[in-house]
C-alpha positions as CSV (number, residue, x, y, z in Angstrom):
1,M,109.2,58.5,70.1
2,R,110.0,61.5,68.2
3,V,106.6,62.7,67.6
4,R,105.4,62.3,71.0
5,M,108.5,64.3,72.3
6,I,107.7,67.2,70.0
7,G,103.9,67.1,71.0
8,T,105.5,67.3,74.7
9,R,108.0,70.2,74.2
10,W,106.2,72.5,72.3
11,R,102.8,73.8,73.1
12,V,103.0,71.0,75.4
13,A,104.9,73.8,77.3
14,A,108.5,71.9,77.2
15,A,107.7,70.8,80.5
16,V,109.7,67.3,80.5
17,G,113.3,67.5,81.1
18,V,113.6,71.1,80.6
19,M,112.4,73.1,83.6
20,M,115.1,74.2,85.8
21,T,115.5,76.7,88.5
22,G,118.1,79.4,88.4
23,L,118.8,82.8,88.8
24,G,117.2,85.8,86.4
25,V,119.5,87.2,83.8
26,S,119.8,91.2,82.9
27,A,118.6,92.7,79.9
28,A,122.0,93.2,78.6
29,A,123.1,89.4,79.1
30,A,120.1,88.5,77.1
31,Q,120.7,90.9,74.1
32,D,124.3,89.3,73.9
33,E,122.4,86.2,72.9
34,L,120.1,87.7,70.1
35,P,122.1,89.5,67.9
36,G,120.5,92.4,66.2
37,V,117.5,92.1,68.5
38,S,116.3,94.7,71.2
39,L,115.5,93.0,74.0
40,G,114.6,94.2,77.6
41,L,113.0,93.8,80.6
42,V,109.8,95.3,81.7
43,Y,109.6,97.4,84.7
44,A,108.0,100.5,84.0
45,N,107.2,103.1,86.5
46,S,103.5,103.6,85.3
47,Y,101.3,105.7,87.3
48,L,98.6,103.8,88.9
49,P,95.6,106.1,90.7
50,A,94.4,105.6,93.9
51,L,90.9,103.9,94.1
52,A,89.1,103.3,97.6
53,V,86.5,100.6,97.9
54,Q,84.0,101.7,100.6
55,P,82.7,99.0,102.7
56,F,79.3,97.9,100.8
57,T,76.0,98.1,102.8
58,G,73.1,95.7,102.6
59,A,68.9,95.8,102.5
60,F,66.3,93.3,102.5
61,G,68.9,90.5,103.3
62,G,71.7,91.8,101.2
63,D,73.6,92.8,104.1
64,M,74.7,88.9,104.7
65,I,76.4,88.7,101.7
66,A,77.5,92.4,101.2
67,P,81.1,91.9,102.9
68,Q,81.9,89.0,100.4
69,V,80.7,91.0,97.5
70,E,83.0,93.7,98.4
71,A,86.1,91.4,99.1
72,I,85.4,90.0,95.5
73,V,85.4,93.2,93.8
74,G,88.1,94.8,95.8
75,R,90.5,91.9,94.9
76,D,89.5,92.2,91.2
77,L,90.2,95.6,91.0
78,R,94.0,95.1,92.6
79,G,94.5,92.2,90.3
80,S,93.3,94.4,87.5
81,D,97.0,96.3,88.0
82,R,95.2,99.3,87.1
83,F,94.8,101.0,90.6
84,E,96.3,101.4,93.8
85,V,93.7,100.0,95.8
86,I,93.0,101.6,99.3
87,D,92.5,98.8,102.1
88,S,92.2,100.8,105.3
89,L,89.9,103.0,105.6
90,P,89.3,105.8,108.7
91,D,85.9,105.3,110.6
92,A,85.0,108.9,109.3
93,M,85.0,107.1,105.8
94,V,82.4,104.3,106.5
95,G,78.9,105.4,105.8
96,T,76.5,106.0,103.4
97,Q,77.3,109.7,102.3
98,V,80.3,110.6,100.1
99,D,82.3,113.2,101.6
100,Y,84.6,114.4,98.4
101,A,86.7,116.5,100.5
102,L,87.7,113.5,103.0
103,W,88.3,111.1,100.0
104,D,90.4,113.9,98.4
105,R,92.6,114.2,101.7
106,L,93.0,110.7,101.7
107,G,94.6,110.6,98.4
108,A,91.8,109.0,96.5
109,V,91.1,109.5,92.8
110,W,88.4,107.1,92.5
111,L,85.8,105.8,94.9
112,V,83.5,102.5,94.7
113,T,80.5,102.8,96.6
114,G,77.9,99.3,96.6
115,E,74.7,98.2,98.1
116,V,73.3,94.7,98.1
117,E,69.5,94.4,98.0
118,G,67.6,90.8,98.3
119,A,65.5,90.4,95.1
120,D,63.6,87.2,94.3
121,D,65.6,84.5,94.5
122,G,68.9,86.5,94.1
123,Y,70.0,89.8,94.7
124,M,70.5,93.3,93.1
125,L,74.1,95.0,93.4
126,I,73.8,98.8,92.8
127,V,77.2,100.1,92.4
128,E,78.6,104.0,91.7
129,L,82.4,105.0,90.5
130,H,82.7,108.2,92.0
131,D,85.3,110.8,90.5
132,V,86.8,112.2,94.1
133,V,88.9,114.8,92.0
134,Y,85.7,116.1,90.2
135,G,83.3,115.3,93.1
136,E,80.6,113.6,91.1
137,V,79.5,110.2,90.1
138,R,81.1,109.2,87.1
139,D,79.0,106.1,86.5
140,R,76.6,103.7,88.4
141,G,75.0,100.6,87.4
142,R,72.5,97.8,88.6
143,F,73.7,93.9,88.5
144,R,71.4,90.9,89.2
145,L,73.5,88.1,91.3
146,P,72.0,85.0,91.5
147,A,72.1,83.0,94.8
148,Q,75.0,82.3,96.7
149,T,74.7,78.8,96.1
150,D,74.4,79.0,92.1
151,D,77.3,78.4,90.2
152,D,77.5,81.8,88.4
153,F,77.5,83.6,91.6
154,R,81.1,84.5,91.8
155,M,81.3,85.2,88.0
156,S,78.3,87.7,88.2
157,V,80.1,89.6,90.8
158,H,83.5,89.3,88.4
159,R,81.4,91.0,85.9
160,T,80.5,94.0,87.8
161,S,84.3,94.3,88.6
162,D,84.8,94.4,85.0
163,E,82.5,97.1,84.6
164,I,84.0,99.2,86.9
165,V,87.4,99.1,85.2
166,R,85.9,99.8,81.8
167,W,84.0,102.7,83.4
168,A,87.4,104.2,85.1
169,T,89.9,103.4,82.1
170,G,87.5,102.5,78.7
171,D,89.3,99.4,78.5
172,P,88.3,95.7,79.3
173,G,88.5,93.9,82.3
174,M,89.6,90.5,83.1
175,A,87.9,89.0,86.3
176,A,84.7,87.4,84.6
177,S,87.0,84.3,82.8
178,R,88.5,81.4,83.7
179,I,91.9,79.7,83.1
180,A,92.1,76.0,81.7
181,F,95.3,74.2,81.9
182,T,96.6,70.4,82.5
183,M,97.8,68.8,86.3
184,V,99.3,65.6,86.7
185,G,97.0,64.0,89.1
186,N,97.9,61.4,92.1
187,D,97.1,58.4,89.7
188,G,100.1,59.5,87.5
189,N,97.4,60.8,84.7
190,K,97.4,64.1,83.3
191,E,93.7,65.9,83.1
192,I,92.4,69.1,82.0
193,Y,91.4,71.7,85.0
194,V,89.8,75.0,85.0
195,I,90.2,77.9,87.6
196,D,88.6,81.6,88.1
197,S,91.1,84.3,87.0
198,D,91.6,85.3,90.7
199,G,92.4,81.9,91.7
200,E,89.4,80.4,93.1
201,N,86.9,77.4,92.0
202,L,89.4,74.9,90.9
203,D,87.4,72.3,88.8
204,Q,88.5,69.2,87.1
205,V,87.1,69.1,83.6
206,T,88.3,65.6,81.8
207,D,88.4,62.5,83.6
208,Y,90.4,60.3,80.9
209,N,92.5,58.2,83.1
210,S,95.3,59.3,80.4
211,L,97.6,61.9,78.8
212,T,95.6,64.9,77.9
213,E,96.9,68.2,76.6
214,S,96.7,71.4,75.1
215,P,93.2,72.7,76.2
216,T,92.0,75.8,74.3
217,W,88.9,77.8,74.6
218,S,86.0,78.3,71.9
219,P,85.6,82.3,70.9
220,D,82.3,82.2,73.0
221,A,83.7,80.3,76.0
222,S,81.5,77.4,76.0
223,R,83.6,74.7,74.8
224,I,86.8,73.4,75.0
225,A,89.0,71.5,72.5
226,L,91.7,69.3,73.8
227,A,94.0,66.4,72.8
228,S,94.1,63.0,74.6
229,W,95.8,59.6,74.3
230,K,92.6,57.8,76.2
231,T,92.3,55.5,72.9
232,G,96.3,54.7,72.9
233,V,96.7,57.5,70.0
234,P,96.4,61.3,70.3
235,R,93.1,62.3,68.9
236,I,91.1,66.3,68.9
237,Y,87.9,66.0,71.2
238,E,85.6,68.9,72.2
239,V,84.1,69.2,75.7
240,D,81.9,71.8,77.2
241,R,83.1,73.7,80.3
242,F,81.5,70.9,82.8
243,G,83.8,68.0,80.9
244,T,80.6,66.5,78.8
245,E,82.0,65.3,75.5
246,L,80.6,67.2,72.4
247,R,82.5,65.3,69.7
248,A,86.0,63.6,68.6
249,L,87.4,64.7,65.5
250,P,87.7,61.8,62.8
251,A,91.0,60.5,62.0
252,L,90.7,61.6,58.2
253,R,94.5,61.2,57.5
254,G,94.9,57.8,58.8
255,A,97.8,57.4,61.1
256,G,99.3,60.4,63.0
257,D,99.2,62.2,65.9
258,Y,96.6,64.9,66.1
259,V,97.5,67.4,68.7
260,T,97.7,71.1,69.5
261,P,93.9,72.5,68.6
262,A,93.2,76.1,68.0
263,Y,89.9,78.1,67.4
264,H,89.3,80.3,64.5
265,P,87.7,83.6,65.6
266,D,84.5,82.4,63.9
267,G,84.1,79.5,66.2
268,R,83.4,76.8,63.3
269,T,87.1,76.2,62.3
270,L,89.8,74.3,64.2
271,A,93.0,74.3,63.4
272,F,95.4,71.4,64.5
273,T,98.5,69.3,64.0
274,V,98.9,65.9,62.4
275,N,102.2,64.7,63.1
276,G,103.7,61.6,61.8
277,S,101.1,60.7,59.0
278,A,102.2,58.3,56.3
279,S,100.6,61.1,53.8
280,Q,101.2,64.4,55.1
281,S,102.1,66.0,58.2
282,G,101.6,69.6,59.6
283,I,99.0,72.1,60.3
284,F,95.2,71.6,59.1
285,T,91.7,73.0,59.7
286,Y,88.7,71.3,59.9
287,D,85.1,72.6,59.4
288,L,83.1,71.7,62.7
289,E,79.9,73.5,61.5
290,R,80.0,71.2,58.5
291,D,81.6,68.3,60.1
292,C,83.9,67.7,57.2
293,C,86.4,69.6,54.9
294,L,89.8,68.7,56.2
295,A,92.5,71.2,54.6
296,F,96.1,71.2,54.7
297,L,97.8,74.7,55.7
298,S,101.4,74.3,56.2
299,G,104.2,71.7,56.7
300,G,106.5,69.2,55.3
301,P,109.4,67.0,56.1
302,W,109.9,69.1,59.0
303,Y,107.2,69.8,61.9
304,D,104.5,72.7,61.6
305,I,102.6,72.9,65.2
306,S,101.0,74.7,67.6
307,P,98.8,77.0,65.8
308,T,97.3,80.3,66.9
309,Y,95.3,82.9,64.9
310,S,95.0,86.5,65.0
311,P,91.8,88.2,66.5
312,D,90.7,89.0,62.8
313,G,91.4,85.4,61.6
314,R,93.5,86.7,59.0
315,W,97.2,85.1,60.2
316,L,98.4,82.0,61.9
317,A,101.2,81.9,64.2
318,F,102.7,78.6,64.6
319,N,106.2,76.6,66.0
320,T,108.2,75.1,63.3
321,L,111.4,72.7,62.9
322,R,112.1,73.9,59.3
323,F,115.5,75.4,60.5
324,G,116.5,72.1,62.2
325,D,115.3,69.8,65.2
326,N,117.3,71.8,67.9
327,V,116.2,75.6,67.1
328,P,112.4,75.3,67.2
329,Q,110.9,78.5,66.0
330,V,108.0,80.7,65.7
331,M,106.6,81.8,62.4
332,M,103.1,83.6,61.1
333,M,101.6,83.0,57.8
334,P,98.2,83.7,56.1
335,S,95.4,81.8,57.5
336,E,94.7,80.2,54.5
337,G,98.2,78.9,54.0
338,G,101.0,80.6,52.4
339,A,104.5,81.9,52.7
340,A,105.6,82.4,55.9
341,E,107.7,84.8,58.0
342,T,109.7,84.3,61.1
343,L,108.7,86.2,64.2
344,S,111.4,84.5,66.9
345,P,114.8,86.0,66.3
346,Y,116.4,83.2,64.2
347,E,119.7,84.1,62.4
348,Y,120.6,81.4,59.7
349,G,123.1,78.8,61.3
350,G,122.1,80.3,65.0
351,S,120.7,78.6,68.0
352,G,117.6,79.5,70.3
353,F,114.7,77.4,71.2
354,Y,111.1,79.5,71.0
355,A,107.7,77.9,71.6
356,A,104.2,78.1,72.4
357,P,102.9,81.2,70.6
358,D,99.7,82.8,71.5
359,W,98.2,86.2,69.7
360,S,96.9,88.8,71.8
361,P,93.2,89.6,71.5
362,N,94.3,93.1,70.5
363,G,96.0,92.0,67.4
364,D,99.5,93.9,67.7
365,L,101.4,91.2,70.2
366,V,102.4,87.6,69.9
367,A,104.0,86.2,73.1
368,F,105.8,82.6,73.4
369,H,108.1,81.5,75.5
370,G,112.2,81.5,74.6
371,R,115.4,80.1,75.9
372,I,117.5,83.4,75.7
373,D,120.6,82.1,77.7
374,R,123.0,79.4,77.8
375,R,121.6,77.8,80.8
376,G,118.5,76.4,80.0
377,R,115.7,78.4,81.3
378,Y,112.7,80.2,79.2
379,H,111.1,83.2,79.7
380,I,108.2,84.7,78.6
381,L,108.9,87.2,75.6
382,V,106.4,89.1,73.6
383,A,107.0,90.6,70.0
384,N,105.2,93.7,68.7
385,L,104.0,93.2,65.1
386,E,103.6,96.9,64.4
387,D,107.3,96.9,64.4
388,G,107.7,93.6,62.3
389,G,108.2,91.7,65.3
390,R,111.9,92.5,65.7
391,V,111.6,94.2,69.2
392,L,111.1,91.4,71.8
393,R,109.9,92.5,75.6
394,Q,111.0,90.2,78.2
395,L,108.7,89.8,80.8
396,T,110.1,87.4,83.2
397,S,113.6,87.6,85.0
398,E,113.9,84.3,87.2
399,G,113.1,80.9,87.4
400,N,111.5,79.0,84.3
401,N,108.8,80.5,82.4
402,E,106.7,78.6,79.4
403,A,103.6,78.5,77.6
404,P,102.0,81.9,77.8
405,S,98.3,82.8,77.2
406,W,96.3,86.2,77.1
407,A,93.8,87.3,79.2
408,P,90.9,89.0,77.5
409,D,92.1,92.4,78.5
410,G,95.0,92.1,76.3
411,R,97.0,93.2,79.0
412,H,98.0,90.3,81.4
413,L,99.5,86.9,80.4
414,V,99.1,83.5,82.4
415,F,102.0,81.1,82.1
416,A,103.5,77.8,83.7
417,G,106.1,79.0,86.3
418,E,109.0,77.3,88.2
419,R,110.4,79.2,91.3
420,S,112.4,78.2,94.0
421,W,109.3,77.2,95.9
422,G,108.1,74.7,93.1
423,F,105.6,74.9,90.0
424,G,102.4,76.8,89.6
425,L,100.5,79.2,87.3
426,M,101.6,82.8,87.3
427,I,100.3,86.0,85.9
428,V,102.3,88.9,84.2
429,D,101.2,92.4,83.5
430,V,102.6,93.4,80.5
431,A,102.3,97.1,81.2
432,T,104.5,97.1,84.7
433,G,106.3,93.9,84.3
434,R,104.5,92.7,87.5
435,V,104.5,89.1,88.0
436,R,102.2,87.2,90.8
437,S,101.2,83.6,91.6
438,L,97.8,82.5,90.7
439,L,98.1,78.6,92.0
440,G,101.3,77.3,93.7
441,G,102.7,74.4,94.6
442,L,101.2,72.3,91.7
443,R,102.7,70.7,88.5
444,V,100.8,72.5,86.3
445,D,101.1,73.2,82.6
446,L,99.8,74.8,79.4
447,P,97.6,77.2,80.5
448,D,94.7,79.0,78.1
449,W,93.1,81.9,79.4
450,S,89.3,82.1,78.3
451,P,87.6,84.8,76.5
452,A,85.1,87.0,79.1
453,L,82.4,84.7,80.1
454,P,78.7,85.5,79.3
455,P,76.1,85.0,81.8
456,A,75.1,81.6,82.4
């Protein structure tokens, strides 16, 4: 069925029948495929200041969990890609006193110290960030941690790590967040799962015993919208982060597949696609707060699908087949509908497959995947809107890479990747091109990175 295939190959991450292994292409070879477009690999040699994490101490029962808290913080700071984290410390460096001269000889620019104190039914984490060069405490804070058995324990530590990143760089972190994605289980059904930004706490969200696709987080990270075939036809549902169903959008257009939801930044409007409707197909919006008011934005005899909003809510990027069924492209238009312009490097009569757009939380970049060579592989690309989107940055260079989604820090992307060892979730740092595996050995797809999670 054509509609089902389009819903599967676009925002549903082009996972069926197109995922292939292979060697990466050079920037020059890629540029040959895209006349008039500057396309290059991102492997910047940027300076990363050395940051040391002194072993955390504890008091009033906090000493029992201090090593665990320290390990989480250290891992988060490494994953931020903003520091060279110093792991091995000489004995002279371990203790309660800070000798800036010793740390300076070790090469540290920043030093993190911490103490965990028992407090009521939880703990208090006292953290200091030291500027070794100037020999002073740059910032300090007290962070309440719940008991280890509390579901919010690790996320509370992640929030501390994000604050350390902000102290040192002025930019937000991304540790206190989760990633939703799809995965096929042993029973052959595809369900929604979530995982922490560091690859811990894998949880299943839906149990529909069906095909479930396109999870997307609400702006406050309290809800996930998704498309499911659980009634036999694809419809849009909202669930909370634990999988409790909150609502099902009514089928206001009669027949047709309802797929690829995306929240407006106001949290009250949901954009999605209706495909195959006898009356009208394309991108629509629905007012969740008023539970009414379906509005048509874009569509026609072709397919427009996979909307994604700019962070200010003024623009919408999406996929389209208006140039031909075999050349899906990425376009953008005003969020209320109107004239659209092409973001992907399409030239009339040309080829190319570009899909799964996602708008950066900083507002200046749109990421998507694209086929940039003749051998059927896909790579993660980023269009910079400040230069009109004509300069694309290629962030991956090997294997197959699809369905990128931005982290709340606007610096990292998660995507579904395939390498020689198999499938998995992978993360790329847009600033340096560093790629790492988050979850390996599983057939995963369609990741969506949450905003920063507020305290429970």
